[in-house]
Each structure stands twice: as C-alpha cells, then as structure tokens.
PQR file with spaces between the fields and no chain letter, atoms N, CA, C, O and H, PARSE charges and radii, in Angstrom:
ATOM       1  N    MET     1     133.127   99.791  100.847 -0.4000 1.5000
ATOM       2  CA   MET     1     131.857  100.237  100.326 -0.0000 2.0000
ATOM       3  C    MET     1     132.068  100.721   98.901  0.5500 1.7000
ATOM       4  O    MET     1     133.001  101.468   98.611 -0.5500 1.4000
ATOM       5  N    VAL     2     131.188  100.282   98.026 -0.4000 1.5000
ATOM       6  CA   VAL     2     131.257  100.665   96.612 -0.0000 2.0000
ATOM       7  C    VAL     2     130.139  101.646   96.314  0.5500 1.7000
ATOM       8  O    VAL     2     128.982  101.416   96.666 -0.5500 1.4000
ATOM       9  H    VAL     2     130.429   99.674   98.261  0.4000 1.0000
ATOM      10  N    LEU     3     130.494  102.735   95.665 -0.4000 1.5000
ATOM      11  CA   LEU     3     129.509  103.707   95.197 -0.0000 2.0000
ATOM      12  C    LEU     3     129.596  103.769   93.690  0.5500 1.7000
ATOM      13  O    LEU     3     130.613  104.182   93.132 -0.5500 1.4000
ATOM      14  H    LEU     3     131.434  102.922   95.378  0.4000 1.0000
ATOM      15  N    LEU     4     128.527  103.358   93.035 -0.4000 1.5000
ATOM      16  CA   LEU     4     128.450  103.426   91.575 -0.0000 2.0000
ATOM      17  C    LEU     4     127.653  104.675   91.223  0.5500 1.7000
ATOM      18  O    LEU     4     126.473  104.784   91.558 -0.5500 1.4000
ATOM      19  H    LEU     4     127.701  103.023   93.488  0.4000 1.0000
ATOM      20  N    ALA     5     128.295  105.601   90.554 -0.4000 1.5000
ATOM      21  CA   ALA     5     127.642  106.849   90.149 -0.0000 2.0000
ATOM      22  C    ALA     5     127.450  106.819   88.643  0.5500 1.7000
ATOM      23  O    ALA     5     128.415  106.755   87.882 -0.5500 1.4000
ATOM      24  H    ALA     5     129.253  105.512   90.282  0.4000 1.0000
ATOM      25  N    VAL     6     126.203  106.865   88.225 -0.4000 1.5000
ATOM      26  CA   VAL     6     125.862  106.855   86.812 -0.0000 2.0000
ATOM      27  C    VAL     6     125.348  108.237   86.433  0.5500 1.7000
ATOM      28  O    VAL     6     124.489  108.797   87.114 -0.5500 1.4000
ATOM      29  H    VAL     6     125.418  106.917   88.844  0.4000 1.0000
ATOM      30  N    VAL     7     125.869  108.772   85.364 -0.4000 1.5000
ATOM      31  CA   VAL     7     125.410  110.079   84.897 -0.0000 2.0000
ATOM      32  C    VAL     7     124.134  109.857   84.084  0.5500 1.7000
ATOM      33  O    VAL     7     124.134  109.145   83.080 -0.5500 1.4000
ATOM      34  H    VAL     7     126.568  108.316   84.811  0.4000 1.0000
ATOM      35  N    GLY     8     123.062  110.474   84.536 -0.4000 1.5000
ATOM      36  CA   GLY     8     121.786  110.345   83.861 -0.0000 2.0000
ATOM      37  C    GLY     8     121.767  111.096   82.547  0.5500 1.7000
ATOM      38  O    GLY     8     122.583  111.985   82.301 -0.5500 1.4000
ATOM      39  H    GLY     8     123.062  111.053   85.352  0.4000 1.0000
ATOM      40  N    GLU     9     120.828  110.724   81.721 -0.4000 1.5000
ATOM      41  CA   GLU     9     120.662  111.374   80.428 -0.0000 2.0000
ATOM      42  C    GLU     9     119.228  111.889   80.311  0.5500 1.7000
ATOM      43  O    GLU     9     118.341  111.165   79.860 -0.5500 1.4000
ATOM      44  H    GLU     9     120.166  110.002   81.921  0.4000 1.0000
ATOM      45  N    PRO    10     119.005  113.138   80.717 -0.5600 1.5000
ATOM      46  CA   PRO    10     117.655  113.702   80.677  0.2800 2.0000
ATOM      47  C    PRO    10     117.037  113.662   79.277  0.5500 1.7000
ATOM      48  O    PRO    10     115.817  113.599   79.127 -0.5500 1.4000
ATOM      49  N    GLU    11     117.900  113.700   78.253 -0.4000 1.5000
ATOM      50  CA   GLU    11     117.385  113.674   76.882 -0.0000 2.0000
ATOM      51  C    GLU    11     116.639  112.366   76.605  0.5500 1.7000
ATOM      52  O    GLU    11     115.640  112.360   75.886 -0.5500 1.4000
ATOM      53  H    GLU    11     118.891  113.752   78.375  0.4000 1.0000
ATOM      54  N    LEU    12     117.123  111.258   77.175 -0.4000 1.5000
ATOM      55  CA   LEU    12     116.457  109.974   76.972 -0.0000 2.0000
ATOM      56  C    LEU    12     115.074  109.982   77.612  0.5500 1.7000
ATOM      57  O    LEU    12     114.101  109.530   77.009 -0.5500 1.4000
ATOM      58  H    LEU    12     117.935  111.263   77.759  0.4000 1.0000
ATOM      59  N    ARG    13     114.994  110.493   78.823 -0.4000 1.5000
ATOM      60  CA   ARG    13     113.689  110.545   79.498 -0.0000 2.0000
ATOM      61  C    ARG    13     112.727  111.481   78.766  0.5500 1.7000
ATOM      62  O    ARG    13     111.525  111.217   78.714 -0.5500 1.4000
ATOM      63  H    ARG    13     115.785  110.860   79.313  0.4000 1.0000
ATOM      64  N    ALA    14     113.239  112.556   78.210 -0.4000 1.5000
ATOM      65  CA   ALA    14     112.399  113.470   77.431 -0.0000 2.0000
ATOM      66  C    ALA    14     111.904  112.784   76.161  0.5500 1.7000
ATOM      67  O    ALA    14     110.756  112.967   75.755 -0.5500 1.4000
ATOM      68  H    ALA    14     114.214  112.771   78.252  0.4000 1.0000
ATOM      69  N    LEU    15     112.770  112.001   75.544 -0.4000 1.5000
ATOM      70  CA   LEU    15     112.394  111.272   74.330 -0.0000 2.0000
ATOM      71  C    LEU    15     111.298  110.258   74.633  0.5500 1.7000
ATOM      72  O    LEU    15     110.366  110.097   73.844 -0.5500 1.4000
ATOM      73  H    LEU    15     113.703  111.852   75.874  0.4000 1.0000
ATOM      74  N    VAL    16     111.403  109.580   75.762 -0.4000 1.5000
ATOM      75  CA   VAL    16     110.391  108.591   76.151 -0.0000 2.0000
ATOM      76  C    VAL    16     109.072  109.285   76.491  0.5500 1.7000
ATOM      77  O    VAL    16     108.001  108.722   76.259 -0.5500 1.4000
ATOM      78  H    VAL    16     112.160  109.711   76.403  0.4000 1.0000
ATOM      79  N    ALA    17     109.137  110.480   77.029 -0.4000 1.5000
ATOM      80  CA   ALA    17     107.928  111.206   77.428 -0.0000 2.0000
ATOM      81  C    ALA    17     107.133  111.714   76.223  0.5500 1.7000
ATOM      82  O    ALA    17     105.926  111.938   76.317 -0.5500 1.4000
ATOM      83  H    ALA    17     110.007  110.936   77.217  0.4000 1.0000
ATOM      84  N    ARG    18     107.825  111.893   75.084 -0.4000 1.5000
ATOM      85  CA   ARG    18     107.139  112.394   73.887 -0.0000 2.0000
ATOM      86  C    ARG    18     106.511  111.244   73.105  0.5500 1.7000
ATOM      87  O    ARG    18     107.043  110.134   73.069 -0.5500 1.4000
ATOM      88  H    ARG    18     108.805  111.711   75.008  0.4000 1.0000
ATOM      89  N    LYS    19     105.387  111.525   72.489 -0.4000 1.5000
ATOM      90  CA   LYS    19     104.734  110.548   71.619 -0.0000 2.0000
ATOM      91  C    LYS    19     105.415  110.599   70.250  0.5500 1.7000
ATOM      92  O    LYS    19     105.522  111.667   69.649 -0.5500 1.4000
ATOM      93  H    LYS    19     104.955  112.426   72.518  0.4000 1.0000
ATOM      94  N    PRO    20     105.878  109.440   69.757 -0.5600 1.5000
ATOM      95  CA   PRO    20     106.536  109.452   68.447  0.2800 2.0000
ATOM      96  C    PRO    20     105.527  109.723   67.327  0.5500 1.7000
ATOM      97  O    PRO    20     104.381  109.275   67.384 -0.5500 1.4000
ATOM      98  N    HIS    21     105.976  110.468   66.304 -0.4000 1.5000
ATOM      99  CA   HIS    21     105.101  110.821   65.183 -0.0000 2.0000
ATOM     100  C    HIS    21     105.587  110.256   63.853  0.5500 1.7000
ATOM     101  O    HIS    21     105.025  110.561   62.802 -0.5500 1.4000
ATOM     102  H    HIS    21     106.906  110.831   66.257  0.4000 1.0000
ATOM     103  N    SER    22     106.620  109.440   63.901 -0.4000 1.5000
ATOM     104  CA   SER    22     107.132  108.828   62.683 -0.0000 2.0000
ATOM     105  C    SER    22     107.747  107.481   63.038  0.5500 1.7000
ATOM     106  O    SER    22     107.920  107.158   64.213 -0.5500 1.4000
ATOM     107  H    SER    22     107.076  109.191   64.755  0.4000 1.0000
ATOM     108  N    SER    23     108.074  106.704   62.018 -0.4000 1.5000
ATOM     109  CA   SER    23     108.704  105.412   62.299 -0.0000 2.0000
ATOM     110  C    SER    23     110.083  105.621   62.930  0.5500 1.7000
ATOM     111  O    SER    23     110.469  104.869   63.825 -0.5500 1.4000
ATOM     112  H    SER    23     107.934  106.967   61.064  0.4000 1.0000
ATOM     113  N    THR    24     110.821  106.621   62.481 -0.4000 1.5000
ATOM     114  CA   THR    24     112.117  106.922   63.075 -0.0000 2.0000
ATOM     115  C    THR    24     111.943  107.326   64.534  0.5500 1.7000
ATOM     116  O    THR    24     112.702  106.888   65.399 -0.5500 1.4000
ATOM     117  H    THR    24     110.507  107.232   61.754  0.4000 1.0000
ATOM     118  N    GLY    25     110.959  108.147   64.801 -0.4000 1.5000
ATOM     119  CA   GLY    25     110.675  108.565   66.173 -0.0000 2.0000
ATOM     120  C    GLY    25     110.286  107.388   67.046  0.5500 1.7000
ATOM     121  O    GLY    25     110.638  107.338   68.225 -0.5500 1.4000
ATOM     122  H    GLY    25     110.343  108.503   64.098  0.4000 1.0000
ATOM     123  N    MET    26     109.553  106.432   66.465 -0.4000 1.5000
ATOM     124  CA   MET    26     109.160  105.250   67.219 -0.0000 2.0000
ATOM     125  C    MET    26     110.387  104.419   67.589  0.5500 1.7000
ATOM     126  O    MET    26     110.505  103.958   68.724 -0.5500 1.4000
ATOM     127  H    MET    26     109.267  106.473   65.508  0.4000 1.0000
ATOM     128  N    TYR    27     111.300  104.225   66.635 -0.4000 1.5000
ATOM     129  CA   TYR    27     112.521  103.469   66.909 -0.0000 2.0000
ATOM     130  C    TYR    27     113.358  104.160   67.991  0.5500 1.7000
ATOM     131  O    TYR    27     113.897  103.501   68.881 -0.5500 1.4000
ATOM     132  H    TYR    27     111.204  104.599   65.713  0.4000 1.0000
ATOM     133  N    GLN    28     113.460  105.469   67.910 -0.4000 1.5000
ATOM     134  CA   GLN    28     114.208  106.223   68.921 -0.0000 2.0000
ATOM     135  C    GLN    28     113.546  106.099   70.288  0.5500 1.7000
ATOM     136  O    GLN    28     114.225  105.949   71.303 -0.5500 1.4000
ATOM     137  H    GLN    28     113.022  106.004   67.187  0.4000 1.0000
ATOM     138  N    HIS    29     112.224  106.161   70.306 -0.4000 1.5000
ATOM     139  CA   HIS    29     111.447  106.047   71.536 -0.0000 2.0000
ATOM     140  C    HIS    29     111.710  104.693   72.201  0.5500 1.7000
ATOM     141  O    HIS    29     111.992  104.624   73.398 -0.5500 1.4000
ATOM     142  H    HIS    29     111.672  106.283   69.481  0.4000 1.0000
ATOM     143  N    VAL    30     111.615  103.631   71.422 -0.4000 1.5000
ATOM     144  CA   VAL    30     111.817  102.278   71.946 -0.0000 2.0000
ATOM     145  C    VAL    30     113.264  102.082   72.411  0.5500 1.7000
ATOM     146  O    VAL    30     113.506  101.473   73.452 -0.5500 1.4000
ATOM     147  H    VAL    30     111.386  103.687   70.450  0.4000 1.0000
ATOM     148  N    ALA    31     114.213  102.595   71.644 -0.4000 1.5000
ATOM     149  CA   ALA    31     115.627  102.468   72.024 -0.0000 2.0000
ATOM     150  C    ALA    31     115.885  103.203   73.340  0.5500 1.7000
ATOM     151  O    ALA    31     116.596  102.692   74.206 -0.5500 1.4000
ATOM     152  H    ALA    31     114.016  103.090   70.798  0.4000 1.0000
ATOM     153  N    ALA    32     115.312  104.396   73.491 -0.4000 1.5000
ATOM     154  CA   ALA    32     115.489  105.160   74.727 -0.0000 2.0000
ATOM     155  C    ALA    32     114.875  104.411   75.907  0.5500 1.7000
ATOM     156  O    ALA    32     115.467  104.366   76.985 -0.5500 1.4000
ATOM     157  H    ALA    32     114.735  104.810   72.787  0.4000 1.0000
ATOM     158  N    GLN    33     113.697  103.825   75.714 -0.4000 1.5000
ATOM     159  CA   GLN    33     113.066  103.037   76.770 -0.0000 2.0000
ATOM     160  C    GLN    33     113.962  101.878   77.192  0.5500 1.7000
ATOM     161  O    GLN    33     114.128  101.611   78.382 -0.5500 1.4000
ATOM     162  H    GLN    33     113.216  103.861   74.838  0.4000 1.0000
ATOM     163  N    GLU    34     114.531  101.197   76.215 -0.4000 1.5000
ATOM     164  CA   GLU    34     115.389  100.050   76.510 -0.0000 2.0000
ATOM     165  C    GLU    34     116.642  100.467   77.290  0.5500 1.7000
ATOM     166  O    GLU    34     117.041   99.789   78.236 -0.5500 1.4000
ATOM     167  H    GLU    34     114.395  101.413   75.248  0.4000 1.0000
ATOM     168  N    ILE    35     117.248  101.564   76.897 -0.4000 1.5000
ATOM     169  CA   ILE    35     118.438  102.052   77.604 -0.0000 2.0000
ATOM     170  C    ILE    35     118.095  102.380   79.056  0.5500 1.7000
ATOM     171  O    ILE    35     118.833  102.010   79.968 -0.5500 1.4000
ATOM     172  H    ILE    35     116.923  102.116   76.128  0.4000 1.0000
ATOM     173  N    ILE    36     116.991  103.063   79.266 -0.4000 1.5000
ATOM     174  CA   ILE    36     116.571  103.427   80.615 -0.0000 2.0000
ATOM     175  C    ILE    36     116.281  102.178   81.442  0.5500 1.7000
ATOM     176  O    ILE    36     116.687  102.098   82.601 -0.5500 1.4000
ATOM     177  H    ILE    36     116.391  103.363   78.525  0.4000 1.0000
ATOM     178  N    GLN    37     115.587  101.208   80.862 -0.4000 1.5000
ATOM     179  CA   GLN    37     115.266   99.979   81.585 -0.0000 2.0000
ATOM     180  C    GLN    37     116.527   99.203   81.951  0.5500 1.7000
ATOM     181  O    GLN    37     116.644   98.696   83.066 -0.5500 1.4000
ATOM     182  H    GLN    37     115.257  101.273   79.920  0.4000 1.0000
ATOM     183  N    ARG    38     117.465   99.109   81.019 -0.4000 1.5000
ATOM     184  CA   ARG    38     118.716   98.392   81.303 -0.0000 2.0000
ATOM     185  C    ARG    38     119.508   99.079   82.409  0.5500 1.7000
ATOM     186  O    ARG    38     120.094   98.418   83.267 -0.5500 1.4000
ATOM     187  H    ARG    38     117.370   99.521   80.113  0.4000 1.0000
ATOM     188  N    ARG    39     119.521  100.393   82.384 -0.4000 1.5000
ATOM     189  CA   ARG    39     120.221  101.146   83.427 -0.0000 2.0000
ATOM     190  C    ARG    39     119.582  100.889   84.786  0.5500 1.7000
ATOM     191  O    ARG    39     120.286  100.686   85.775 -0.5500 1.4000
ATOM     192  H    ARG    39     119.045  100.929   81.687  0.4000 1.0000
ATOM     193  N    GLU    40     118.249  100.899   84.838 -0.4000 1.5000
ATOM     194  CA   GLU    40     117.548  100.657   86.097 -0.0000 2.0000
ATOM     195  C    GLU    40     117.802   99.246   86.614  0.5500 1.7000
ATOM     196  O    GLU    40     117.950   99.044   87.819 -0.5500 1.4000
ATOM     197  H    GLU    40     117.677  101.064   84.034  0.4000 1.0000
ATOM     198  N    ILE    41     117.854   98.271   85.710 -0.4000 1.5000
ATOM     199  CA   ILE    41     118.169   96.891   86.108 -0.0000 2.0000
ATOM     200  C    ILE    41     119.578   96.817   86.673  0.5500 1.7000
ATOM     201  O    ILE    41     119.800   96.189   87.708 -0.5500 1.4000
ATOM     202  H    ILE    41     117.734   98.435   84.731  0.4000 1.0000
ATOM     203  N    LEU    42     120.532   97.452   86.003 -0.4000 1.5000
ATOM     204  CA   LEU    42     121.916   97.461   86.468 -0.0000 2.0000
ATOM     205  C    LEU    42     122.014   98.072   87.864  0.5500 1.7000
ATOM     206  O    LEU    42     122.653   97.500   88.747 -0.5500 1.4000
ATOM     207  H    LEU    42     120.353   97.962   85.161  0.4000 1.0000
ATOM     208  N    LEU    43     121.390   99.221   88.066 -0.4000 1.5000
ATOM     209  CA   LEU    43     121.436   99.878   89.366 -0.0000 2.0000
ATOM     210  C    LEU    43     120.802   99.008   90.449  0.5500 1.7000
ATOM     211  O    LEU    43     121.332   98.905   91.555 -0.5500 1.4000
ATOM     212  H    LEU    43     120.871   99.686   87.348  0.4000 1.0000
ATOM     213  N    ARG    44     119.668   98.383   90.129 -0.4000 1.5000
ATOM     214  CA   ARG    44     118.994   97.512   91.101 -0.0000 2.0000
ATOM     215  C    ARG    44     119.882   96.320   91.463  0.5500 1.7000
ATOM     216  O    ARG    44     119.994   95.967   92.637 -0.5500 1.4000
ATOM     217  H    ARG    44     119.238   98.467   89.230  0.4000 1.0000
ATOM     218  N    ARG    45     120.512   95.700   90.466 -0.4000 1.5000
ATOM     219  CA   ARG    45     121.391   94.552   90.737 -0.0000 2.0000
ATOM     220  C    ARG    45     122.584   94.949   91.588  0.5500 1.7000
ATOM     221  O    ARG    45     122.987   94.211   92.487 -0.5500 1.4000
ATOM     222  H    ARG    45     120.422   95.986   89.512  0.4000 1.0000
ATOM     223  N    MET    46     123.144   96.108   91.305 -0.4000 1.5000
ATOM     224  CA   MET    46     124.277   96.576   92.106 -0.0000 2.0000
ATOM     225  C    MET    46     123.849   96.802   93.556  0.5500 1.7000
ATOM     226  O    MET    46     124.584   96.457   94.481 -0.5500 1.4000
ATOM     227  H    MET    46     122.817   96.707   90.575  0.4000 1.0000
ATOM     228  N    ARG    47     122.666   97.378   93.756 -0.4000 1.5000
ATOM     229  CA   ARG    47     122.160   97.595   95.115 -0.0000 2.0000
ATOM     230  C    ARG    47     121.939   96.265   95.831  0.5500 1.7000
ATOM     231  O    ARG    47     122.232   96.130   97.019 -0.5500 1.4000
ATOM     232  H    ARG    47     122.069   97.659   93.005  0.4000 1.0000
ATOM     233  N    GLU    48     121.419   95.287   95.092 -0.4000 1.5000
ATOM     234  CA   GLU    48     121.192   93.963   95.681 -0.0000 2.0000
ATOM     235  C    GLU    48     122.498   93.314   96.123  0.5500 1.7000
ATOM     236  O    GLU    48     122.506   92.495   97.042 -0.5500 1.4000
ATOM     237  H    GLU    48     121.181   95.397   94.127  0.4000 1.0000
ATOM     238  N    GLN    49     123.602   93.677   95.472 -0.4000 1.5000
ATOM     239  CA   GLN    49     124.913   93.147   95.816 -0.0000 2.0000
ATOM     240  C    GLN    49     125.594   93.960   96.924  0.5500 1.7000
ATOM     241  O    GLN    49     126.716   93.652   97.327 -0.5500 1.4000
ATOM     242  H    GLN    49     123.595   94.342   94.726  0.4000 1.0000
ATOM     243  N    GLY    50     124.910   94.993   97.411 -0.4000 1.5000
ATOM     244  CA   GLY    50     125.439   95.769   98.525 -0.0000 2.0000
ATOM     245  C    GLY    50     126.087   97.090   98.156  0.5500 1.7000
ATOM     246  O    GLY    50     126.553   97.816   99.034 -0.5500 1.4000
ATOM     247  H    GLY    50     123.999   95.244   97.084  0.4000 1.0000
ATOM     248  N    ALA    51     126.124   97.411   96.878 -0.4000 1.5000
ATOM     249  CA   ALA    51     126.715   98.687   96.459 -0.0000 2.0000
ATOM     250  C    ALA    51     125.691   99.806   96.594  0.5500 1.7000
ATOM     251  O    ALA    51     124.483   99.570   96.549 -0.5500 1.4000
ATOM     252  H    ALA    51     125.745   96.821   96.164  0.4000 1.0000
ATOM     253  N    LEU    52     126.181  101.004   96.756 -0.4000 1.5000
ATOM     254  CA   LEU    52     125.327  102.187   96.673 -0.0000 2.0000
ATOM     255  C    LEU    52     125.377  102.615   95.218  0.5500 1.7000
ATOM     256  O    LEU    52     126.415  103.062   94.730 -0.5500 1.4000
ATOM     257  H    LEU    52     127.162  101.196   96.792  0.4000 1.0000
ATOM     258  N    ALA    53     124.270  102.481   94.535 -0.4000 1.5000
ATOM     259  CA   ALA    53     124.222  102.780   93.107 -0.0000 2.0000
ATOM     260  C    ALA    53     123.192  103.877   92.879  0.5500 1.7000
ATOM     261  O    ALA    53     122.021  103.731   93.229 -0.5500 1.4000
ATOM     262  H    ALA    53     123.426  102.118   94.931  0.4000 1.0000
ATOM     263  N    MET    54     123.648  104.980   92.285 -0.4000 1.5000
ATOM     264  CA   MET    54     122.785  106.143   92.095 -0.0000 2.0000
ATOM     265  C    MET    54     122.985  106.765   90.731  0.5500 1.7000
ATOM     266  O    MET    54     124.053  106.671   90.126 -0.5500 1.4000
ATOM     267  H    MET    54     124.599  105.099   92.000  0.4000 1.0000
ATOM     268  N    GLU    55     121.935  107.398   90.268 -0.4000 1.5000
ATOM     269  CA   GLU    55     121.994  108.130   89.007 -0.0000 2.0000
ATOM     270  C    GLU    55     121.931  109.612   89.323  0.5500 1.7000
ATOM     271  O    GLU    55     121.075  110.060   90.086 -0.5500 1.4000
ATOM     272  H    GLU    55     121.068  107.475   90.759  0.4000 1.0000
ATOM     273  N    PHE    56     122.842  110.366   88.732 -0.4000 1.5000
ATOM     274  CA   PHE    56     122.915  111.796   88.964 -0.0000 2.0000
ATOM     275  C    PHE    56     122.706  112.541   87.658  0.5500 1.7000
ATOM     276  O    PHE    56     123.020  112.033   86.581 -0.5500 1.4000
ATOM     277  H    PHE    56     123.537  110.001   88.113  0.4000 1.0000
ATOM     278  N    LEU    57     122.179  113.736   87.763 -0.4000 1.5000
ATOM     279  CA   LEU    57     122.022  114.576   86.580 -0.0000 2.0000
ATOM     280  C    LEU    57     123.373  115.167   86.182  0.5500 1.7000
ATOM     281  O    LEU    57     124.199  115.457   87.046 -0.5500 1.4000
ATOM     282  H    LEU    57     121.924  114.149   88.638  0.4000 1.0000
ATOM     283  N    PRO    58     123.601  115.346   84.891 -0.5600 1.5000
ATOM     284  CA   PRO    58     124.845  115.979   84.459  0.2800 2.0000
ATOM     285  C    PRO    58     124.980  117.357   85.112  0.5500 1.7000
ATOM     286  O    PRO    58     123.995  118.074   85.286 -0.5500 1.4000
ATOM     287  N    GLY    59     126.191  117.705   85.462 -0.4000 1.5000
ATOM     288  CA   GLY    59     126.431  118.998   86.087 -0.0000 2.0000
ATOM     289  C    GLY    59     126.225  118.998   87.591  0.5500 1.7000
ATOM     290  O    GLY    59     126.624  119.944   88.270 -0.5500 1.4000
ATOM     291  H    GLY    59     126.992  117.122   85.320  0.4000 1.0000
ATOM     292  N    ARG    60     125.605  117.944   88.125 -0.4000 1.5000
ATOM     293  CA   ARG    60     125.364  117.852   89.565 -0.0000 2.0000
ATOM     294  C    ARG    60     126.144  116.701   90.178  0.5500 1.7000
ATOM     295  O    ARG    60     126.075  116.475   91.386 -0.5500 1.4000
ATOM     296  H    ARG    60     125.282  117.175   87.574  0.4000 1.0000
ATOM     297  N    LEU    61     126.875  115.984   89.364 -0.4000 1.5000
ATOM     298  CA   LEU    61     127.566  114.782   89.815 -0.0000 2.0000
ATOM     299  C    LEU    61     128.489  115.045   90.990  0.5500 1.7000
ATOM     300  O    LEU    61     128.386  114.363   92.010 -0.5500 1.4000
ATOM     301  H    LEU    61     126.931  116.168   88.382  0.4000 1.0000
ATOM     302  N    SER    62     129.383  116.007   90.881 -0.4000 1.5000
ATOM     303  CA   SER    62     130.356  116.266   91.945 -0.0000 2.0000
ATOM     304  C    SER    62     129.679  116.615   93.265  0.5500 1.7000
ATOM     305  O    SER    62     130.004  116.030   94.298 -0.5500 1.4000
ATOM     306  H    SER    62     129.467  116.561   90.053  0.4000 1.0000
ATOM     307  N    ALA    63     128.760  117.543   93.244 -0.4000 1.5000
ATOM     308  CA   ALA    63     128.081  117.967   94.473 -0.0000 2.0000
ATOM     309  C    ALA    63     127.259  116.831   95.068  0.5500 1.7000
ATOM     310  O    ALA    63     127.252  116.645   96.285 -0.5500 1.4000
ATOM     311  H    ALA    63     128.495  118.018   92.404  0.4000 1.0000
ATOM     312  N    GLU    64     126.575  116.079   94.234 -0.4000 1.5000
ATOM     313  CA   GLU    64     125.737  114.980   94.729 -0.0000 2.0000
ATOM     314  C    GLU    64     126.578  113.865   95.333  0.5500 1.7000
ATOM     315  O    GLU    64     126.190  113.286   96.348 -0.5500 1.4000
ATOM     316  H    GLU    64     126.581  116.229   93.245  0.4000 1.0000
ATOM     317  N    ILE    65     127.721  113.552   94.733 -0.4000 1.5000
ATOM     318  CA   ILE    65     128.584  112.513   95.292 -0.0000 2.0000
ATOM     319  C    ILE    65     129.133  112.953   96.650  0.5500 1.7000
ATOM     320  O    ILE    65     129.191  112.152   97.584 -0.5500 1.4000
ATOM     321  H    ILE    65     128.037  114.022   93.909  0.4000 1.0000
ATOM     322  N    VAL    66     129.528  114.195   96.762 -0.4000 1.5000
ATOM     323  CA   VAL    66     130.015  114.700   98.050 -0.0000 2.0000
ATOM     324  C    VAL    66     128.903  114.617   99.083  0.5500 1.7000
ATOM     325  O    VAL    66     129.150  114.205  100.216 -0.5500 1.4000
ATOM     326  H    VAL    66     129.481  114.845   96.004  0.4000 1.0000
ATOM     327  N    ASN    67     127.690  114.995   98.719 -0.4000 1.5000
ATOM     328  CA   ASN    67     126.563  114.917   99.655 -0.0000 2.0000
ATOM     329  C    ASN    67     126.307  113.475  100.090  0.5500 1.7000
ATOM     330  O    ASN    67     126.065  113.216  101.268 -0.5500 1.4000
ATOM     331  H    ASN    67     127.489  115.329   97.798  0.4000 1.0000
ATOM     332  N    GLN    68     126.358  112.544   99.149 -0.4000 1.5000
ATOM     333  CA   GLN    68     126.161  111.135   99.484 -0.0000 2.0000
ATOM     334  C    GLN    68     127.256  110.649  100.431  0.5500 1.7000
ATOM     335  O    GLN    68     126.976  109.951  101.405 -0.5500 1.4000
ATOM     336  H    GLN    68     126.554  112.754   98.192  0.4000 1.0000
ATOM     337  N    TYR    69     128.490  111.017  100.144 -0.4000 1.5000
ATOM     338  CA   TYR    69     129.607  110.639  101.014 -0.0000 2.0000
ATOM     339  C    TYR    69     129.380  111.148  102.435  0.5500 1.7000
ATOM     340  O    TYR    69     129.582  110.417  103.404 -0.5500 1.4000
ATOM     341  H    TYR    69     128.717  111.585   99.352  0.4000 1.0000
ATOM     342  N    LEU    70     128.960  112.396  102.549 -0.4000 1.5000
ATOM     343  CA   LEU    70     128.721  112.970  103.873 -0.0000 2.0000
ATOM     344  C    LEU    70     127.582  112.242  104.607  0.5500 1.7000
ATOM     345  O    LEU    70     127.658  112.043  105.820 -0.5500 1.4000
ATOM     346  H    LEU    70     128.796  112.990  101.761  0.4000 1.0000
ATOM     347  N    GLN    71     126.535  111.846  103.882 -0.4000 1.5000
ATOM     348  CA   GLN    71     125.449  111.096  104.494 -0.0000 2.0000
ATOM     349  C    GLN    71     125.922  109.726  104.960  0.5500 1.7000
ATOM     350  O    GLN    71     125.582  109.283  106.058 -0.5500 1.4000
ATOM     351  H    GLN    71     126.473  112.007  102.897  0.4000 1.0000
ATOM     352  N    ILE    72     126.708  109.060  104.123 -0.4000 1.5000
ATOM     353  CA   ILE    72     127.246  107.745  104.470 -0.0000 2.0000
ATOM     354  C    ILE    72     128.119  107.852  105.716  0.5500 1.7000
ATOM     355  O    ILE    72     128.014  107.037  106.632 -0.5500 1.4000
ATOM     356  H    ILE    72     126.984  109.419  103.232  0.4000 1.0000
ATOM     357  N    LYS    73     128.972  108.856  105.739 -0.4000 1.5000
ATOM     358  CA   LYS    73     129.886  109.058  106.866 -0.0000 2.0000
ATOM     359  C    LYS    73     129.104  109.362  108.148  0.5500 1.7000
ATOM     360  O    LYS    73     129.438  108.847  109.214 -0.5500 1.4000
ATOM     361  H    LYS    73     129.058  109.519  104.995  0.4000 1.0000
ATOM     362  N    SER    74     128.064  110.200  108.046 -0.4000 1.5000
ATOM     363  CA   SER    74     127.287  110.561  109.232 -0.0000 2.0000
ATOM     364  C    SER    74     126.518  109.360  109.804  0.5500 1.7000
ATOM     365  O    SER    74     126.216  109.327  110.997 -0.5500 1.4000
ATOM     366  H    SER    74     127.793  110.619  107.179  0.4000 1.0000
ATOM     367  N    LYS    75     126.206  108.384  108.958 -0.4000 1.5000
ATOM     368  CA   LYS    75     125.506  107.173  109.430 -0.0000 2.0000
ATOM     369  C    LYS    75     126.479  106.121  109.946  0.5500 1.7000
ATOM     370  O    LYS    75     126.059  105.068  110.426 -0.5500 1.4000
ATOM     371  H    LYS    75     126.451  108.411  107.989  0.4000 1.0000
ATOM     372  N    GLY    76     127.775  106.400  109.851 -0.4000 1.5000
ATOM     373  CA   GLY    76     128.779  105.467  110.342 -0.0000 2.0000
ATOM     374  C    GLY    76     128.925  104.227  109.478  0.5500 1.7000
ATOM     375  O    GLY    76     129.295  103.167  109.980 -0.5500 1.4000
ATOM     376  H    GLY    76     128.116  107.256  109.461  0.4000 1.0000
ATOM     377  N    LEU    77     128.645  104.339  108.205 -0.4000 1.5000
ATOM     378  CA   LEU    77     128.730  103.186  107.302 -0.0000 2.0000
ATOM     379  C    LEU    77     130.126  102.960  106.746  0.5500 1.7000
ATOM     380  O    LEU    77     130.376  101.955  106.081 -0.5500 1.4000
ATOM     381  H    LEU    77     128.344  105.201  107.797  0.4000 1.0000
ATOM     382  N    LEU    78     131.040  103.889  107.016 -0.4000 1.5000
ATOM     383  CA   LEU    78     132.415  103.723  106.526 -0.0000 2.0000
ATOM     384  C    LEU    78     133.284  103.078  107.574  0.5500 1.7000
ATOM     385  O    LEU    78     134.473  102.859  107.340 -0.5500 1.4000
ATOM     386  H    LEU    78     130.837  104.706  107.557  0.4000 1.0000
C-alpha cells in the first residue's frame, strides 16, 4: 500500500481567495490557482492508481499520518 502525503500550502489557498488588485496580484492569483489544480490532479491520479493520496496542513503532518495509518490498519487493509 502506498501513502502519498502532500504538505498543503494554506498561503496559496488564501491567495486564491483574495481578489487581485494589481497586475502582479493577478499573476500571483493565477499561478496559485494553477499550482492548486495541478496538485489536485496529481492526488486524483494517484488515488485512481490505488494509492492513498492526501494533503495535510503544515504542522499536522505527523499526527495525521499516524491517524491514517491507524484507520488503514483497523480496516484490515494492510
């Protein structure tokens, strides 16, 4: 079983949530959208191939991975 753990970037989602007020802000907004979309495509493709692919918030990675492992183990997937 493969577990792909991706560290999320809340700053990117915050950037996408804000309305850009300059051309530089617009470029940053579009770049952040593209990064998020590519990450979501990657995670979806990995799941389609049978991997467990998840995005975790920084600082929560260790605890979340342990929790996922325990859930996987309790379901008898190992």
